[in-house]
N, CA, C and O of each residue as an XYZ file, in Angstrom:
284
protein
N      13.503     -1.227     16.317
C      13.064     -0.032     15.627
C      11.875     -0.409     14.734
O      11.899     -1.430     14.046
N      10.859      0.417     14.761
C       9.659      0.159     13.968
C       9.897      0.525     12.504
O      10.796      1.298     12.172
N       9.070     -0.048     11.651
C       9.215      0.141     10.212
C       9.185      1.621      9.824
O      10.031      2.076      9.054
N       8.228      2.362     10.345
C       8.147      3.781      9.964
C       9.364      4.564     10.467
O       9.768      5.546      9.845
N       9.943      4.136     11.577
C      11.150      4.800     12.085
C      12.340      4.510     11.177
O      13.173      5.385     10.941
N      12.418      3.283     10.670
C      13.497      2.932      9.743
C      13.380      3.730      8.452
O      14.385      4.173      7.896
N      12.151      3.911      7.976
C      11.945      4.684      6.755
C      12.432      6.115      6.972
O      13.150      6.662      6.135
N      12.049      6.710      8.078
C      12.463      8.087      8.367
C      13.980      8.203      8.472
O      14.589      9.107      7.901
N      14.576      7.276      9.207
C      16.025      7.337      9.397
C      16.763      7.176      8.071
O      17.737      7.882      7.811
N      16.304      6.258      7.241
C      16.954      6.057      5.954
C      16.750      7.273      5.044
O      17.660      7.667      4.314
N      15.564      7.858      5.094
C      15.317      9.077      4.305
C      16.298     10.177      4.699
O      16.875     10.846      3.841
N      16.478     10.356      5.999
C      17.403     11.380      6.475
C      18.837     11.076      6.060
O      19.579     11.977      5.670
N      19.224      9.809      6.145
C      20.573      9.417      5.726
C      20.816      9.704      4.248
O      21.921     10.062      3.842
N      19.765      9.539      3.457
C      19.892      9.756      2.009
C      19.817     11.244      1.655
O      20.069     11.622      0.511
N      19.471     12.086      2.632
C      19.419     13.518      2.404
C      18.151     14.005      1.728
O      18.135     15.089      1.144
N      17.084     13.212      1.802
C      15.815     13.609      1.210
C      14.945     14.307      2.247
O      14.980     13.979      3.433
N      14.171     15.267      1.781
C      13.165     15.878      2.648
C      11.885     15.053      2.522
O      11.749     14.232      1.615
N      10.963     15.280      3.431
C       9.668     14.617      3.313
C       8.994     15.027      2.005
O       8.326     14.215      1.365
N       9.169     16.273      1.614
C       8.581     16.760      0.378
C       9.140     16.014     -0.829
O       8.391     15.664     -1.741
N      10.461     15.766     -0.841
C      11.080     15.029     -1.939
C      10.484     13.636     -2.077
O      10.104     13.214     -3.169
N      10.407     12.932     -0.960
C       9.916     11.564     -1.001
C       8.420     11.530     -1.299
O       7.955     10.663     -2.038
N       7.676     12.450     -0.739
C       6.237     12.507     -1.020
C       6.011     12.679     -2.520
O       5.158     12.010     -3.103
N       6.762     13.560     -3.130
C       6.623     13.792     -4.566
C       6.985     12.546     -5.360
O       6.288     12.195     -6.313
N       8.058     11.879     -4.983
C       8.476     10.654     -5.668
C       7.419      9.558     -5.568
O       7.289      8.725     -6.465
N       6.666      9.567     -4.470
C       5.650      8.537     -4.236
C       4.262      8.955     -4.709
O       3.323      8.159     -4.665
N       4.132     10.191     -5.157
C       2.836     10.683     -5.593
C       1.872     10.910     -4.438
O       0.662     10.736     -4.580
N       2.425     11.304     -3.289
C       1.626     11.559     -2.092
C       1.725     13.030     -1.716
O       2.655     13.729     -2.119
N       0.761     13.483     -0.946
C       0.898     14.813     -0.364
C       1.941     14.727      0.749
O       2.218     13.647      1.271
N       2.502     15.851      1.098
C       3.472     15.878      2.192
C       2.826     15.418      3.491
O       3.461     14.733      4.293
N       1.579     15.787      3.700
C       0.858     15.371      4.900
C       0.687     13.858      4.945
O       0.910     13.231      5.980
N       0.291     13.275      3.814
C       0.099     11.820      3.752
C       1.420     11.100      3.990
O       1.460     10.088      4.691
N       2.506     11.618      3.407
C       3.802     10.988      3.634
C       4.222     11.138      5.092
O       4.734     10.191      5.689
N       4.013     12.297      5.659
C       4.353     12.515      7.066
C       3.608     11.546      7.977
O       4.177     11.026      8.937
N       2.333     11.303      7.675
C       1.554     10.336      8.457
C       2.151      8.942      8.342
O       2.182      8.190      9.315
N       2.622      8.604      7.155
C       3.257      7.304      6.950
C       4.498      7.181      7.838
O       4.706      6.158      8.490
N       5.310      8.227      7.856
C       6.543      8.214      8.648
C       6.293      8.232     10.151
O       7.124      7.754     10.923
N       5.175      8.767     10.565
C       4.844      8.794     11.989
C       4.096      7.546     12.434
O       3.743      7.414     13.606
N       3.851      6.627     11.499
C       3.169      5.388     11.841
C       1.664      5.544     11.964
O       0.996      4.674     12.523
N       1.125      6.631     11.452
C      -0.318      6.861     11.531
C      -1.065      6.198     10.383
O      -2.289      6.072     10.423
N      -0.331      5.777      9.363
C      -0.909      5.138      8.192
C      -0.314      3.747      8.052
O       0.901      3.574      8.156
N      -1.165      2.754      7.816
C      -0.663      1.403      7.581
C      -0.028      1.336      6.203
O      -0.569      1.853      5.225
N       1.121      0.692      6.144
C       1.816      0.535      4.876
C       1.354     -0.739      4.190
O       1.329     -1.806      4.802
N       0.988     -0.627      2.923
C       0.722     -1.820      2.138
C       2.050     -2.313      1.582
O       3.040     -1.581      1.569
N       2.062     -3.543      1.131
C       3.288     -4.086      0.541
C       3.676     -3.270     -0.688
O       4.852     -2.963     -0.888
N       2.699     -2.924     -1.501
C       3.026     -2.155     -2.704
C       3.581     -0.775     -2.358
O       4.497     -0.298     -3.027
N       3.045     -0.130     -1.333
C       3.568      1.183     -0.924
C       4.981      1.031     -0.359
O       5.848      1.860     -0.636
N       5.219     -0.005      0.418
C       6.559     -0.240      0.952
C       7.551     -0.475     -0.184
O       8.690     -0.011     -0.123
N       7.123     -1.188     -1.209
C       7.985     -1.402     -2.377
C       8.326     -0.070     -3.038
O       9.465      0.147     -3.453
N       7.339      0.822     -3.136
C       7.568      2.142     -3.715
C       8.548      2.956     -2.872
O       9.444      3.610     -3.405
N       8.370      2.911     -1.553
C       9.265      3.638     -0.642
C      10.687      3.107     -0.781
O      11.642      3.877     -0.877
N      10.816      1.789     -0.791
C      12.146      1.175     -0.914
C      12.809      1.591     -2.223
O      13.993      1.927     -2.242
N      12.050      1.568     -3.311
C      12.608      1.966     -4.606
C      13.036      3.434     -4.586
O      14.102      3.778     -5.095
N      12.212      4.293     -4.005
C      12.540      5.720     -3.934
C      13.793      5.974     -3.104
O      14.544      6.915     -3.362
N      14.008      5.122     -2.104
C      15.185      5.265     -1.241
C      16.380      4.450     -1.740
O      17.465      4.510     -1.161
N      16.175      3.694     -2.810
C      17.271      2.916     -3.394
C      17.730      1.776     -2.514
O      18.930      1.528     -2.400
N      16.799      1.080     -1.892
C      17.149     -0.016     -1.005
C      16.161     -1.167     -1.210
O      15.014     -0.929     -1.588
N      16.584     -2.398     -0.969
C      15.634     -3.509     -1.085
C      14.618     -3.499      0.054
O      14.910     -3.029      1.153
N      13.438     -4.016     -0.216
C      12.379     -4.074      0.801
C      12.864     -4.820      2.042
O      12.545     -4.425      3.163
N      13.619     -5.878      1.857
C      14.090     -6.674      3.000
C      14.938     -5.860      3.969
O      15.051     -6.204      5.145
N      15.521     -4.804      3.480
C      16.330     -3.914      4.327
C      15.545     -3.451      5.558
O      16.103     -3.308      6.646
N      14.244     -3.219      5.369
C      13.419     -2.709      6.454
C      13.076     -3.763      7.506
O      12.570     -3.435      8.579
N      13.351     -5.016      7.195
C      13.007     -6.088      8.127
C      14.217     -6.691      8.820
O      14.081     -7.630      9.605
N      15.394     -6.160      8.537
C      16.603     -6.612      9.198
C      16.705     -5.961     10.565
O      16.167     -4.876     10.785
N      17.387     -6.617     11.470
C      17.585     -6.085     12.825
C      18.547     -4.913     12.792
O      19.402     -4.822     11.911
N      18.404     -4.034     13.740
C      19.340     -2.927     13.898
C      18.864     -1.677     13.186
O      17.729     -1.598     12.714
N      19.749     -0.715     13.121
C      19.423      0.554     12.493
C      19.854      0.536     11.043
O      20.677     -0.297     10.661
N      19.325      1.426     10.227
C      19.710      1.458      8.821
C      21.205      1.603      8.606
O      21.730      1.055      7.637
N      21.917      2.326      9.480
C      23.375      2.463      9.294
C      24.057      1.108      9.392
O      24.960      0.806      8.611
N      23.632      0.298     10.343
C      24.261     -1.001     10.568
C      23.943     -1.989      9.467
O      24.651     -2.982      9.303
N      22.876     -1.731      8.702
C      22.436     -2.693      7.712
C      23.056     -2.447      6.362
O      22.922     -3.294      5.479
N      23.720     -1.349      6.157
C      24.252     -1.047      4.847
C      25.570     -1.736      4.624
O      26.169     -1.592      3.558
């Protein structure tokens, strides 16, 4: 599973909308949507922000399997 797919899946598991997460990250909904679709490269600092907003460690996104299996 690709990084942007893991972010989307974890967001859905946490019950957040794209609008919720975009607001938490200080992004437009469009910019956040592009991030989730893999159209935008993630910087380490942005990934740290996403992880914090989702309440998970950054390393979570680099583990094998799906977000459900990693919790």
